[in-house]
N, C-alpha and C positions, 0 to 999 in steps of 0.2 A: 412524504415524498418518495420513500422507498418503494411504494406500491407500483409506481410507474415502471419500475425495472423488472417486475416479476412476470412479465408477459411470456417469457420463455420457460417458465418453471417446469413444465412437463416435457420439454423438448430436449433432444440430444444435441442441439445446436451449440456452437461455441459462444461463450459469454466473454466479451472482450473488454478488459480493463486497460486503460492507458493513462500514463502520467506524462504530462508536458511540464518539464522543469524550467525554472527560471535560473539565471546565473546565481551561483553560490555567494553568500556573504562570508565573513570570516568564521562564522559559527555553524551555518546550516545551508541547506538547499531546499527551497520551496517549490511547489508545483501545484498543478490542478489534476485531479483524477476524473476521468470520464469513464462511463460504463456504456458500451455500445454507442459511443460517439456523443453521449449526453453528459453535461456537467453533473458530477456527483458531489465532490467535496474538494477541499484543499489537502495538500500533503506537506510533510516536513521530513527531511532526511539529513544525514550527515553531509559534510562538505564533499563535493566532487574533487577527486585528486587523480593525478597521473599514476602515482604509486600508492597502493593500498596501505592504510594504517589501520590496524585492528581496532574495531569499535569506533572509528572516527572517519570512515569513508563510506559514501553512498555506493550502491551497487552500480555496475556498468550499464550503460544504455543497451537495450536489446529486447528480445521477446522471450518470455519465460512462462512455463506452465505453473499454475497455482493449484494447490490442493488443500483441503481442510483436514488438519491433523491436530492431535493433542500436543500442546506446547508444554514442555517440561518446565520451562521458566514460569509461565503464567498459570499452569494447571487448568487450562481450558482449551477447547477447540478454537484454533485461529488459522487464518490463511498462511500457508507456507509457500514462499517463492522458491521454486525448484531449480537446481542445476545452475546456480549463480557462480561464475568463475571466481575462485579464491575466497568464497564466502560459504558459511554453513548456517543453517537455522534462521534464515531471513524471514521475518514475519511481517504482516500488516497488522498494526495494533494501535491502541490509544496511547497518548502521551502529549506533552505540551512543548518541550524544547529538545534541543540536540542531546541533552543529558539523558533523555529517555529512548533515544534511537538505537544505539549500539549497532549501527549498520542497518537497522530495520526501517520500515516506512510507517510513519505516523499519519493518521487521517483526522481531519477536523472540519468543523462547519464555519469557523471564523479564523481569520489570518491577520497577523501583524508581523513585523520584522522579527525573525528568529523565534516566533511563537505561533502555536496553533491552539485554538480553543474549541470548546464543545466537542472534544475528541471522543468521549464515551458515546455521545449521540451518533456521531459519524460511524464509529466502529460497530455499534449495535445495528444500525441501518444496513451497513455493508454485510454483516453476517446474515441478516434476514435474506438479502438478495442472493448471497452465495449459497446458503443452505437450501434455498428454494430451487436453485438451478440444478438440473440433473445431468448436464453435459460437461464438456471440457471448459475450463476457465484458463484464459491466458492473460498475461500482463505485458504490455509493451511500454518500455520506458524510453522517452524521446529526449 
């Protein structure tokens, strides 16, 4: 599936990631990630809150730059969501429940209430797309 997204790999065009969120449950916030307007995968984040609680709140809606950098926590290159107000070190990575988010965005191929599955598959496919792209990467959270 990821091959369909590598059309711009040699381009300096912007690659646009977007997440459309669903209302939060008591434990998590689910959503759908699109790449350049095409469905890519499901997402899982912490609960949306008016006031941030460290490691328990999803990032605010908005548009953010994404860069690929070394994660000190995971010891590998992962997407970093830049300049998130009141947050640091927000990554897009694999995981299954809100216990794995710590404010980050989890990606997965299957979805259930407060759970996301086939997360490593989704993360690996996303990394192939992002590393092949040579231009700017943005993330809009709606």
